[in-house]
N, C-alpha and C positions, 0 to 999 in steps of 0.2 A: 536974319537966319539962325536957326538953332543948330545944336551940335549934330542932330541927326541929318539934317540938311547938308551940312559941310560935308560929312562922311559920304552921303549920298553922291555929291558932286565930285568927290575924289575918285569913288569907285566908278562913276560914270565916266570920267576922263580916261581913266585906265583902260576901261572895257571898249571905249570908242576906239582908241589907238591900236588895241589888240584886233579888234574886228576890221578896222581899215587895213592892217597889214594882211589879214588872212583874205580879205577881198582883192587886194592887189596880186596876192598870189594865187588867186582862184581857189582857195581851199574852203569851198562852201559847205562842205561835210563839217568842218569845225564849228562853222556859224550854226548849223542845226544842232550840233552837240551842245554848243554854248546855250542856246535857247531851252533845250530839253532839261539840262541840268540846273540852270538858273531858274526855271519855272517850278521845278519841283522843290527847290529850296525856298522859294518864295510862298508857295502853297503850304509848306509845312510850317513856316513862320506864322502865316496868317492863322492856321489852326490853333497854334500854341498860344499866340497872342490874344486870340478871341477868348479861348478857355480862360486864360489868365485874368484878363481884364473883366470879363463878365462874372467871374467869381471873386472880384476884388483882391486878387492876388498882388497886383501892381496896378498902377494908373500912369497915364501920360497926360501932360499938361499942355504940350506945345506941338503944333503941326499945321503944314499948309492945308491938310483936309484929312480927316479921321475916317478910316474904314468902319463901318458899323458903329460909328459914333465914339469908339474906343480906341482903335488901332491906328497910329499914325500912319499915312501911305508911305513915308519914307523908309518904314522899317522892312516890308516886304520887297521894296526896291532895292534896298540895300542887300538884303538876303539874295536877290536875283544876281546882283553884280558879284557877291562873294561866290556864288555857285558858278559864275562864268570865269572868275579868276581862279578858283579852285580846279576847274576843268582846263584850263590853260596850263597852270602849273603842272598838273598831272600829265598833259601832252609833252611839255618840256622834259620832264623827268624820265619819260620812257625813251627819249632819244639821247639822253646823256649817259655815259658810262661811269660809274662810280661803284666803289666797293665799301659800303657801310656795314659795321658789325652791328647787328640788331642788338645784341646782349648789351654792348656799350649804350646804345640809344636808350633802351629801356632803363638801364641802371642809371643814366644820367636824368632821364625824365623822372624817375622814382626820387632821385637825389634832390632834384630842384623842387619836386612837390613837398618833400620832408622839410626843406629849408623854408618853403613859403608858409607851411603848417605851422612851424615853430615860430616864424616871424609874427604871424597872424595872432596865435593863442597867447605866446609868451610875452613879446613885445607890444602888440597893439591891443590885447586883451579882447580880441574878436573870436567868436566861437566858429572857427573854420571847419569844414568837412575833411575827413580823413580821405575823401575820393581823391583829393589832388596828388596823393602818392599811392593809394592802394590800387587805382585804375591802371597805372603803368607797371605796378608791381605784379598784379595779376596776369597782365598781358605777356610780362617776361616769363612768368612761370609756365604759362601755356605754350610759349615758344620754346622753351627749354626741353619740355616733354616731347618726344619725336614721334613715338608709337600713337597710331590713332586710337587704339583700344585703351591704352593708359590715359590718353587725353579724355575720353568719354568717362573712363572710371573716376578720374579726379574731378571732373565737373559734377557727376553724380554726387560724389562725397561732399564736394564744397556746397552744392545745392541743399544738401541734407543739413549741413551745418547752418547754413544761413536760414533755413526754415526752422530749426531747432532753436536758434537765438531769437527768431521772431515770436515763436510761441511761448518760449519761457520768460522773456522780457513782457510780452503782453500780460501773461499770468501774474507775474511778480508786481508789475506796476499797477495792473488791475486790483490787486489785493492791498495796494497802499504801502508796500514795502520800501520802496523808493521811486524816484522819478528823476527825469533829466530837466535841467534848467529851461531848455527850449522844447521840452516835450520830446517823445519818442518819435523818431522818424525812420522811415524805411532805408535810409542810407546806413543805418546801424547793421542791420543783417546782410545788407550789400557789401559793407566793408568786410565783414566776416566770410562772406562768399569769395571775395577777390583776394584776400590775404591767405585764405586756405589754399588756393590755387598757387599762390606765390610760394607758400610753404612746400607744397608738393614738388613745385618746380626746383627749390633748393634741394629737396631730396634727390631728385633725379641728378642735379648737378653733382651731389656727393655720393652717387650710385648707390644709395640706399632705397630707392623708390620700390623696388620689387619686394623688398623685405617688408616694408610698411604695408604695401598692399596685401600682404599674407596675413596680416592681423585679423583675428576672427571677426572682430566688430566691423572692420572696413571691408571684409569679404562679404558679410552679411549684407551690408548697405548696398554694395555692388550687385550682388546676385538678385537682391529684391527689385532693382531697376532692370533686371534682365540681361545684365552683361556678366559673362561668365568667361574670364581672362583665360583659364586653363584650357578650356575646350577651344577657345580662339587661337591660342598658341599652338596646340596640337594640329589644328587644321592647317594653319601656315607651314608647319614644319612638314605635313605631308604632302603639301603642294611643292615645296622647295625640293624634296626628295623625289617626287615624281618627275621633276624637270631635270634631275642630274643625269 
């Protein structure tokens, strides 16, 4: 039995006992939810695997049976089990009372990502992606910004930064000025997008976000996207005054 088969059997065993427990408690709605979430996960995996294997991005050599002659049947079954387990864990977490500090969680994930990135690039010499820490950093930034209009404004600015990086690097690389060892990848502008959100989250934490948002160039970017922060704020103030 290959590694995929072993992982499938582990997942199947866990799902079997979880389902057996729900049947014993006559919680048939849980079984329906397990099937729906697991099926969605399996379908998404099949789509991604078919695209990847047909375009020779990766290949699989061992399986009991191959879907479309390229995708091991164990993979979508594993993702089905993972979807079921994820739904089961989600159901338990809703019943358990806990008080987790999201800022601490995002900080921990970012720190772990930075450590893993440095380990891969410095110690192992592997070209690791910055996404291992830019994703939790970006999520932290969005979590810190409480105002919905500020979140929209920051997302517009971050999107502008990402697009600007993509256009600039494409032009410079196309002109032959420089190149990446592994080629230019879309993860580079995505990292700029996420790290811009994290930077604005830090500004919010330091209570300087409003001042930064008033810089002429940032105001222009935001207004071009149709977001007018001052008008929005005035409308909110009028509503508050009306209800007093």
